[in-house]
C-alpha positions as CSV (number, residue, x, y, z in Angstrom):
1,M,167.2,86.0,90.0
2,N,166.0,90.0,89.7
3,K,169.4,90.7,90.8
4,L,170.7,88.7,87.9
5,F,167.6,89.9,85.6
6,V,169.2,93.3,86.1
7,V,172.7,93.2,85.8
8,M,171.5,91.9,82.4
9,A,169.8,94.9,82.0
10,L,172.6,97.5,82.2
11,V,174.7,94.8,80.2
12,I,172.5,95.0,77.5
13,G,172.2,99.0,77.7
14,V,175.6,99.3,78.0
15,A,176.2,97.7,75.3
16,F,173.3,98.8,72.4
17,A,174.9,102.4,74.1
18,A,178.1,102.2,73.0
19,N,177.1,100.3,69.5
20,A,173.4,101.7,68.2
21,D,174.1,99.8,64.9
22,I,173.9,96.3,66.1
23,V,171.4,94.8,63.5
24,Y,171.3,90.9,65.2
25,F,172.8,89.2,68.1
26,N,172.5,85.7,69.7
27,P,174.4,85.0,72.6
28,Y,173.4,81.1,72.3
29,T,171.6,80.9,76.4
30,S,168.5,79.1,74.4
31,L,168.4,76.9,72.0
32,D,165.7,78.5,69.8
33,N,164.9,78.3,65.9
34,I,168.2,76.3,66.2
35,N,168.6,73.0,63.5
36,G,170.9,69.6,63.9
37,R,171.4,68.3,60.6
38,D,172.9,64.2,60.2
39,P,175.8,63.6,61.7
40,L,174.9,65.7,64.5
41,G,172.8,64.6,67.4
42,D,170.3,67.2,69.0
43,P,172.5,70.9,70.2
44,Y,172.0,71.4,73.4
45,L,173.4,73.7,75.7
46,S,176.7,73.3,78.1
47,L,179.1,74.7,80.8
48,E,182.1,74.9,78.8
49,C,186.0,76.0,79.2
50,D,187.1,77.2,83.2
51,P,185.7,79.8,84.2
52,P,183.3,78.3,82.5
53,I,180.6,79.6,79.3
54,L,177.3,78.7,78.1
55,G,176.7,78.0,74.3
56,V,175.3,75.9,72.8
57,V,177.1,72.5,71.2
58,V,176.7,69.4,69.5
59,D,178.3,66.0,69.8
60,V,179.1,64.3,66.4
61,A,179.8,60.6,65.8
62,A,181.0,60.4,62.3
63,T,182.6,61.9,59.4
64,G,180.6,64.1,56.6
65,Y,179.4,67.5,56.4
66,A,178.4,68.7,60.3
67,V,175.8,72.0,60.1
68,M,174.3,73.7,62.5
69,E,171.6,76.1,61.8
70,D,170.2,78.8,62.8
71,N,166.5,79.5,60.9
72,F,166.1,83.3,63.2
73,A,163.3,84.4,60.2
74,V,163.0,80.7,57.8
75,T,159.0,81.2,58.1
76,V,158.6,85.4,59.6
77,E,157.3,87.0,56.3
78,G,159.6,90.7,57.0
79,G,162.0,88.9,59.4
80,A,165.1,88.6,56.7
81,Q,167.4,91.0,57.5
82,D,169.7,93.6,55.5
83,W,173.7,92.5,56.6
84,R,175.4,94.5,53.7
85,N,178.3,96.9,54.8
86,K,178.5,94.5,58.1
87,Y,180.4,92.7,59.7
88,L,179.3,89.9,62.1
89,H,181.7,88.5,64.6
90,I,181.3,84.8,66.0
91,S,182.4,82.1,69.4
92,L,183.8,78.8,68.3
93,K,184.9,75.6,69.6
94,W,185.9,72.5,68.6
95,E,187.0,69.5,70.5
96,G,188.0,66.2,69.7
97,P,191.1,63.3,69.6
98,E,194.2,65.3,68.6
99,V,195.9,64.2,65.1
100,E,198.8,64.6,63.9
101,G,198.9,67.7,61.1
102,Y,195.2,69.1,62.9
103,P,196.1,71.7,64.6
104,W,193.0,73.6,64.3
105,I,190.0,72.2,62.0
106,G,188.2,75.1,59.0
107,M,184.8,75.5,59.4
108,W,182.6,77.7,57.7
109,I,179.4,80.2,58.4
110,R,177.0,80.7,55.4
111,V,175.1,83.0,55.2
112,Y,171.8,82.6,53.2
113,D,169.9,84.9,51.4
114,G,165.5,84.3,50.4
115,I,163.1,85.7,49.0
116,W,159.9,85.5,50.4
117,N,157.3,83.0,49.3
118,P,154.1,83.6,50.2
119,E,152.2,80.1,49.3
120,L,154.5,78.7,51.3
121,Q,154.9,81.0,54.0
122,A,158.2,80.9,53.9
123,Y,161.5,82.4,52.2
124,D,163.3,80.4,48.7
125,Y,167.2,80.5,48.7
126,A,168.5,82.8,46.5
127,G,172.2,82.8,47.2
128,W,174.7,82.5,50.3
129,S,177.9,83.5,51.7
130,N,180.3,81.9,53.0
131,Y,183.3,82.7,55.6
132,F,186.1,80.3,56.9
133,A,187.7,80.1,60.5
134,E,190.5,78.2,61.7
135,V,189.1,76.8,64.9
136,V,192.8,75.4,66.9
137,V,191.7,71.7,68.8
138,N,190.7,71.3,72.2
139,S,191.4,74.9,73.4
140,C,187.5,76.5,74.1
141,F,185.6,79.6,72.7
142,Q,188.2,81.3,69.9
143,N,186.8,84.6,68.3
144,F,186.4,85.5,65.1
145,S,185.2,88.3,63.0
146,F,184.1,88.9,59.0
147,D,183.7,91.5,56.7
148,L,180.7,90.2,55.8
149,E,181.8,91.8,51.9
150,L,184.4,90.0,51.8
151,P,183.7,86.0,51.7
152,D,185.9,83.7,50.9
153,D,183.6,82.0,48.9
154,S,180.8,83.2,46.5
155,G,178.8,85.9,47.6
156,N,178.8,88.2,44.9
157,Y,175.3,87.7,43.4
158,P,173.3,90.5,42.6
159,G,171.7,91.6,46.2
160,A,174.6,89.9,48.4
161,R,173.4,89.8,51.8
162,S,170.2,92.4,51.3
163,S,167.2,89.9,52.2
164,V,169.5,87.2,54.9
165,Y,166.8,84.4,56.7
166,K,169.4,82.7,58.5
167,Y,173.0,81.4,58.8
168,R,174.9,77.7,59.7
169,V,177.4,76.9,60.8
170,D,179.3,73.5,58.7
171,S,182.3,71.5,60.3
172,V,183.6,69.5,57.6
173,L,185.5,66.3,57.8
174,W,186.6,63.3,55.9
175,D,188.6,61.9,58.2
176,E,187.7,58.8,60.3
177,A,190.7,59.4,62.7
178,L,188.9,62.6,63.9
179,V,186.0,61.6,64.7
180,P,183.8,61.2,67.6
181,Y,183.9,65.2,67.5
182,V,182.2,68.0,69.3
183,Y,182.0,71.2,67.9
184,G,179.8,75.1,69.6
185,I,179.1,78.0,69.3
186,D,178.5,81.2,72.0
187,H,177.4,83.9,70.1
188,V,177.1,85.2,66.8
189,L,176.8,89.5,66.5
190,V,176.5,91.3,63.7
191,D,176.8,95.1,63.1
192,Q,178.7,98.2,60.7
193,E,182.0,98.0,62.8
194,V,184.9,95.5,64.6
195,P,183.0,96.3,68.7
196,E,185.6,94.8,70.5
197,P,184.0,96.5,73.6
198,T,180.7,96.4,72.8
199,S,181.3,92.3,71.9
200,M,182.8,92.5,75.2
201,A,179.9,93.4,77.4
202,L,177.1,91.6,75.2
203,L,179.8,88.2,75.6
204,A,179.2,89.7,79.5
205,I,175.5,88.2,79.3
206,G,176.5,84.7,78.4
207,G,178.7,84.9,81.5
208,L,176.4,86.3,83.7
209,L,174.0,83.3,83.0
210,A,176.2,80.5,83.4
211,I,177.2,81.5,86.6
212,F,173.5,81.4,87.9
213,R,172.7,78.6,86.1
214,R,175.9,77.2,87.7
215,R,174.7,78.2,91.2
216,K,171.0,77.5,90.8
């Protein structure tokens, strides 16, 4: 156990030394702040792929908006972050029926801006920026990078991405032939550049945890 944390500390040190401009990182090795909405089941941790990768996945039993949210600052005053002029890197997977005409599934990453409401002790919605990913069916986790200044939908309001308090990932399907299915997230990283070496170092944390859990 101690050896694992020593190695993890080294990996984190290397990653942040390589890129000191990281503003947000979630390796998706826990369920903290993560919520699912109907028609999702409860999010859970799972070892996927070969070699195994630890991520958060959800089972979806019906068509509609399948939404997984990360409310990292939803009730923390001052917890919102400035994601302007940043890149978002995310690893996604979709597993389900293989249906002709659906080599990939479209998924949306939606980034929320908010204004702190002292009476409610929470953020009020101020706008969102949306980014589209084409996730290949049954191909395990796939990496995507987005310039946050170039949303695929919305995101042109004043102050966009200056006060980000949560984000969510949507799988929106209306074809009954595609259910039931599973989708998952392995990591989310926000920084000021496309950091391939840094991303790989941070992803190694998830791999180390996966190996440790498997041995345990």
